[in-house]
N, C-alpha and C positions, 0 to 999 in steps of 0.2 A: 330519302333520300330527295325526296321532291320539294319538300318541303325546305330541308336545307342543301341546296347542292353546294358540289363542292368538287374540285379538280382530281381530290384523294381522301381519302374516307382510309382510316387505321380502327380497327377494331380489336380490341386487347381481350383475349379470352384464356378462361382457364384452359385447363386439358379434360374435360369430358371431351366423352369418346365421337357424339352428335356433331362437336366443333372439328372433327377433322374424318368425317364420315364421308363414304362418295359421294352422298347426297347432297353434303353439304360443299362440297369441291365442285361439284358439278352444278348448284347454284350461283355459287360464286365466279364462277367462270363469265356468270352473263354480266357481271359486273366486276369489269378492270381494275375501275378506278377505286375498288375494295381490296387493302393490303390487311390480312390475319397477323397480328403479333401473337405468341402465346407467352404467359407467364411462364416461370421456370416450374418445371416438376418440383415438389416439396419445397414449394415457397407460397402456400396458401396463404398467408398472411399477409402477401400483396393483394391477393383478391378479398378485399372488405367485406365482401356478403358472406365470407365463411366465417368471421365474429359474430356477424346480425344470426345467423341461420342458428350457431350456437346459442346465441343468447338466447334467442326467441325458444328455441326447443328446450331453453332452461325454466323459461316463465312460463311455457302452456301445457309444454305435452310429459316432461319429466315425471316417470313417477305414476303414469295418471293411464285409466284406461275410457276409453268412450264407447259409448252404447252407439252411438249414430253420430252420422255428420254433421248434424245441427250439433251436438255436445260438443265435438269438435271444432266446427267452425267460434260457437262463443268463448270456450277457453281461448283460441287465437284472437279473437277479438278483444278479450279481458287483458290479455298479456301485452297487447298492441296498445292500449288504452292505459296502460298501466306505463310502460315505457315510452312514451309520448307525452307524460304526466312528468315524469324524471328524467328524460333523455339528456344525453351531455356528450358531446364531441368525442369520438374515439380517437384514439391516440396510438401510433402504432408501440409495441413491445419492444422491439429490435433495438440493439443498441446503435445511434449513428456508422460507428466502424466496422460494423457487420453486412451494413447497407450496401456498399459499391462494390461487394462483392460479388453479391447476390445480384445485384442488377447489371454489373455489367453486359459490354455489349447490348444495351437497350439504348444509347445515348444520352442517359439522362445523367444528370447532375442533383446534387441533393444539397438540400441546406439546413442549416443548424438547427432548425425549430421541426425537423424528421419529414417534409415534405417535397416529393421531388417535383423536379420542372424538365418537360418535355425539350431539347434542344432544338430541335428541328423545329418550323412553326409547318403544322397540318391543313 
């Protein structure tokens, strides 16, 4: 926050229990300029880390057993090296006509190329 000062911060989070815990709410009380916005439940496709975790699990962990942390770390590093060599942009699978209903109430407009544009300037 000190490196990028702003009048208002908008944090977009998933519904992980630690994001709504009493401790988190208490910590956020110290920063009134921070506002939390949660993605809708059952809309994990909005959280692009989810498909990435799925891909990483598939590349590094699926069907494997590791004897120690070094083996696990090596498998993860190999999967990351492979991904970085053959990576490509992620493309949302939801059809455009399905997205406004799911995004409704977030003051978001959609372009035909499936990228969301926030209308408010934060």
